[in-house]
C-alpha positions as CSV (number, residue, x, y, z in Angstrom):
1,M,-13.3,7.9,-11.6
2,S,-11.5,5.2,-13.5
3,L,-9.6,2.0,-12.7
4,R,-5.8,2.2,-12.9
5,S,-3.5,-0.6,-13.9
6,I,-1.5,-2.1,-11.0
7,L,2.2,-2.7,-11.5
8,I,3.4,-6.2,-10.9
9,H,6.8,-6.9,-9.2
10,P,9.5,-6.8,-10.4
11,D,9.1,-3.3,-11.7
12,P,11.8,-0.6,-11.0
13,R,9.0,2.0,-10.2
14,L,8.1,-0.1,-7.1
15,K,11.6,0.2,-5.7
16,K,11.9,4.0,-5.8
17,A,11.3,6.3,-2.9
18,C,8.4,8.7,-3.7
19,D,8.3,12.4,-3.8
20,P,6.2,14.3,-1.2
21,V,3.0,16.0,-2.3
22,P,3.7,19.7,-2.0
23,D,0.2,21.0,-2.7
24,L,-3.1,19.3,-3.3
25,D,-4.8,19.9,-6.6
26,D,-7.7,18.4,-8.5
27,E,-5.5,16.0,-10.4
28,L,-4.1,14.5,-7.1
29,R,-7.6,14.2,-5.7
30,R,-8.7,12.4,-8.9
31,L,-5.7,10.1,-8.6
32,A,-6.8,9.3,-4.9
33,D,-10.4,8.6,-6.0
34,D,-9.1,6.4,-8.9
35,M,-6.8,4.5,-6.5
36,L,-9.7,3.8,-4.1
37,E,-11.9,2.5,-6.9
38,T,-8.9,0.4,-8.2
39,M,-8.3,-1.0,-4.6
40,Y,-11.9,-2.0,-4.1
41,D,-12.1,-3.5,-7.5
42,A,-8.9,-5.6,-7.1
43,P,-10.0,-6.3,-4.3
44,G,-7.6,-5.1,-1.7
45,V,-7.4,-3.2,1.6
46,G,-4.6,-0.8,0.6
47,L,-2.9,0.7,-2.4
48,A,0.0,3.1,-2.8
49,A,0.6,5.6,-5.7
50,P,3.7,3.8,-6.9
51,Q,1.7,0.7,-7.5
52,V,-0.2,2.6,-10.2
53,G,3.0,4.1,-11.6
54,V,2.8,7.5,-9.8
55,N,5.9,8.5,-7.8
56,R,4.0,10.5,-5.1
57,R,3.5,10.0,-1.3
58,L,-0.1,9.0,-1.5
59,I,-1.8,5.9,-0.1
60,V,-5.4,4.7,0.2
61,L,-6.8,2.1,2.6
62,D,-9.9,0.6,4.0
63,C,-9.6,-2.4,6.4
64,V,-13.3,-2.7,7.3
65,R,-14.6,-6.1,6.2
66,E,-18.0,-6.1,4.7
67,E,-19.6,-8.0,7.6
68,E,-18.0,-5.6,10.1
69,G,-19.8,-2.5,8.9
70,P,-19.8,0.3,6.4
71,P,-16.6,1.0,4.5
72,R,-14.1,3.5,6.0
73,P,-12.0,4.7,3.1
74,L,-8.9,6.7,4.1
75,I,-6.9,8.8,1.7
76,M,-3.5,9.9,3.1
77,F,-1.1,12.3,1.4
78,N,2.4,12.4,2.8
79,P,1.7,9.9,5.6
80,E,4.4,9.3,8.2
81,V,4.6,7.1,11.2
82,I,5.2,9.4,14.1
83,A,5.1,6.8,16.9
84,A,5.3,3.0,17.0
85,S,4.7,0.6,19.9
86,D,7.5,-1.6,21.2
87,E,5.0,-4.5,21.1
88,R,5.2,-6.4,17.8
89,S,2.6,-8.4,15.9
90,T,2.8,-10.7,13.0
91,H,0.2,-10.8,10.2
92,E,0.1,-12.7,6.9
93,E,0.6,-10.0,4.3
94,G,-0.2,-10.0,0.6
95,C,0.1,-7.3,-2.0
96,L,-1.8,-6.3,-5.2
97,S,1.6,-5.9,-6.9
98,I,2.6,-9.4,-5.9
99,P,-0.6,-11.4,-6.6
100,E,-1.4,-14.6,-4.8
101,Q,1.8,-14.6,-2.7
102,Y,1.5,-14.3,1.1
103,A,4.0,-14.3,4.0
104,E,4.1,-13.6,7.7
105,V,5.6,-10.2,8.4
106,E,6.4,-8.8,11.9
107,R,5.8,-5.1,12.5
108,P,5.0,-2.8,15.4
109,A,1.6,-3.8,16.8
110,E,0.4,-0.1,17.0
111,V,1.4,3.0,15.1
112,T,0.4,6.7,15.1
113,V,0.3,8.2,11.7
114,R,0.2,11.9,10.6
115,W,-1.0,12.8,7.1
116,M,-2.8,15.3,5.0
117,D,-6.4,14.4,4.1
118,R,-8.2,14.9,0.7
119,G,-9.3,18.4,1.9
120,G,-5.7,19.4,2.8
121,A,-6.2,19.2,6.6
122,E,-3.5,17.6,8.8
123,R,-4.8,14.5,10.5
124,E,-3.3,12.2,13.1
125,E,-4.6,8.8,14.3
126,S,-3.4,5.7,16.1
127,F,-4.0,2.3,14.4
128,A,-3.8,-1.3,15.7
129,G,-4.4,-4.7,14.3
130,L,-5.0,-5.0,10.5
131,W,-5.1,-1.2,10.2
132,A,-1.6,-0.9,11.7
133,T,-0.2,-3.6,9.4
134,C,-1.9,-2.1,6.4
135,V,-0.8,1.5,6.9
136,Q,2.8,0.4,7.6
137,H,2.8,-1.8,4.5
138,E,1.5,1.0,2.3
139,I,3.9,3.6,3.7
140,D,6.7,1.1,3.0
141,H,5.7,1.3,-0.7
142,L,6.3,5.0,-0.6
143,N,9.9,4.2,0.5
144,G,10.4,1.6,-2.2
145,V,10.0,-1.3,0.2
146,L,7.9,-4.4,-0.5
147,F,6.7,-6.9,2.1
148,I,8.9,-9.5,0.5
149,D,11.9,-7.4,1.5
150,Y,11.3,-8.6,5.1
151,L,11.7,-12.3,4.0
152,T,14.8,-14.4,3.7
153,P,16.7,-13.9,0.4
154,L,15.6,-17.4,-0.8
155,K,11.9,-16.8,-0.2
156,R,12.2,-13.4,-1.8
157,Q,13.9,-14.9,-4.9
158,L,11.3,-17.6,-5.2
159,I,8.4,-15.1,-5.2
160,T,10.3,-12.8,-7.6
161,R,10.7,-15.7,-10.0
162,K,7.0,-16.5,-9.8
163,M,6.1,-12.9,-10.6
164,Q,8.5,-12.8,-13.6
165,K,6.8,-15.9,-14.9
166,L,3.3,-14.4,-14.3
167,K,4.3,-11.2,-16.2
168,R,5.6,-13.3,-19.1
169,E,2.3,-15.3,-19.2
170,R,0.3,-12.1,-19.1
171,A,2.4,-10.5,-21.8
172,R,1.6,-13.5,-24.1
173,G,-2.1,-12.8,-23.4
């Protein structure tokens, strides 16, 4: 396993809809393992393939806090929300591709997701709370949508400018 570089907004690869994963192979499983390691190292609770420059429908997440119990890493190939509650909830969201920027985003409070797991089996599960927010946030990435796209144009522009400045500073080293 190895750490992958996380793309920073604005990057055109973060705004593209991803291609489905037709068949699982060892390379895709290795990518999923690398993404989990990268997510834990960052540290974050979710990561989508486009954030590491791969245009595939793959996300990883683990929303278990250390004090809550053992980790519960999930690898989802071709995840899709198949049901969403009418009830809404608002959580402060952040993103590894938009470091140190946070904003309140409203989403369905509960969702049911169908995906293919690391072994190729179809899975389905309902999520609530942080898990629901996280899985929706990561699936958004697969559709070229960032959490800042839910904000007002002014807030989005301010965050984008901060990220452009951050990228310039990092480039200077």
